C-alpha positions, 0 to 999 in steps of 0.5 A, a space after each residue: 840241295 839243287 833247285 827243282 827243275 820245275 821251279 827253275 823253269 816255271 817262268 818259261 813254262 808259263 810263257 810257253 803256255 801263255 803264247 799258245 793260249 793267249 790267256 794268263 788264267 789258262 796258262 796258270 792252269 796248264 802250268 799247274 797241271 804240268 807240276 802235278 804230272 812232274 811231281 807224280 813221276 817221283 824223285 827216281 823218275 825225275 832223276 832219269 830225265 836227261 833234259 828237264 827243260 825240254 821234258 817240261 816244255 813238252 808236257 806243257 805244250 801237250 796240255 796247252 794243245 789240249 786246251 786250244 783244241 777244246 777252246 775252239 767252240 767257245 771262241 766261236 760263241 764269244 760275244 764280239 771280238 776276242 782279244 788275249 789277256 793283257 799282262 802287267 810286265 816288268 821293264 826287264 821284259 821290255 828290254 828283251 826285244 825278242 821276248 817283248 815282240 813275241 808276247 806283244 798284243 800285236 803278235 798274239 793276235 797274229 798267232 790267233 790266226 794259226 791252227 793249234 799245232 801250227 801255233 805250238 810249232 811256231 812258238 816252240 821253234 821261233 820263240 824258244 828255239 827248241 830243236 825240231 826233234 823235241 818239237 816233234 815229240 811235243 806235238 806228236 808229229 814226225 820231225 819232217 812234218 814239223 819242219 814243214 809246219 814250221 816253214 808254213 807257220 813262219 811264212 803265215 806269220 811273216 805275211 801278217 806280223 806288224 812292224 816292230 822296229 821302233 824303240 821303246 823310248 819312241 813308243 813311250 813318247 807316242 803313247 804319252 802324247 796319245 794319253 794326254 790328248 785322250 784325257 784332255 779331249 784334244 781332237 787335233 792331238 788325237 789325230 796327230 797321234 793316230 795313223 790315218 788307217 789306225 784300227 781300234 779293236 775292243 773286247 768286252 766279252 758281252 759283259 762290259 760295254 765295248 765295240 763289237 767290231 773293229 773301227 778303222 780310220 783316224 777320224 772315226 777312232 778319234 771321235 770315239 776316244 775324245 768322249 773319254 769324260 763319259 767314263 765319269 769324273 772319277 775315271 783315271 788313266 794310268 800309264 803301265 807296261 803291258 806285254 812288254 810295251 807302253 800301255 795304259 789302264 783306265 780305272 774308276 769308271 762309272 760302269 765299274 769296269 776297268 780297261 786295259 789299252 795296248 798299242 802298236 806304234 809304226 812311223 811315229 804314230 799309233 796304227 792299232 789300239 787294243 782295248 780289253 774291258 772283259 773283267 775276266 781278262 784283267 786279273 793279271 794287272 795287279 802284279 807283274 808277271 814273270 816271263 822268260 825264254 
């Protein structure tokens, strides 16, 4: 008996929803809603679907768009900086360069600057290479309008997207040096690992202690990070792969809140640091998430 198309494409559907929403929990909800809708059309109805992959992607996109639009007010009321939910990912994701870039923290934060429809069009076209006609059906626009939206979105992202031309090996080496300096309280080591204009962004969601606005400059960021011992004697830094790139997780802190840390490496130094402490966003750090294109 052939595998049900929903099961076959589940990883793809989750990836679409996650890239649109920046939330693993909400992406799972969207995928579940898609399954309910898919199951409801019955065996006969499913048999008539000529391209199940495109059909399921359209359903997922529509449900994710509804979520994006309803989330707008909640994002406005969010305490401090809003960052996406980090994902624990397998080495396979890191080896797929295009996929790793599309789900990287740096890219997800750029996608946050797009409107809901623009974000959907960009993700479906640039990441998953869906035909314009299929995207038009997913976002309820004409094909001509989708082409215009895709062009604007592409230019918008190109103007803001970070450089990602370093190898995973180089990223790992830089992150390892940084983590050694953090755990050792080595100020000079931190300064050597950080770009002069590095930016640190943290997200505590008003629940865990975190910076409420970004901090810029190597000296300011290094002075903040060298205070790692304040997390407590039992705190541990664990190197992990997050969103397809080398990252870290801090556990065992005195306040009981873990931290996921993601990095952007440019020119042999770290140019951006993302620290997520909101416990509601750390639920996907125990098991690797399957992401596919």
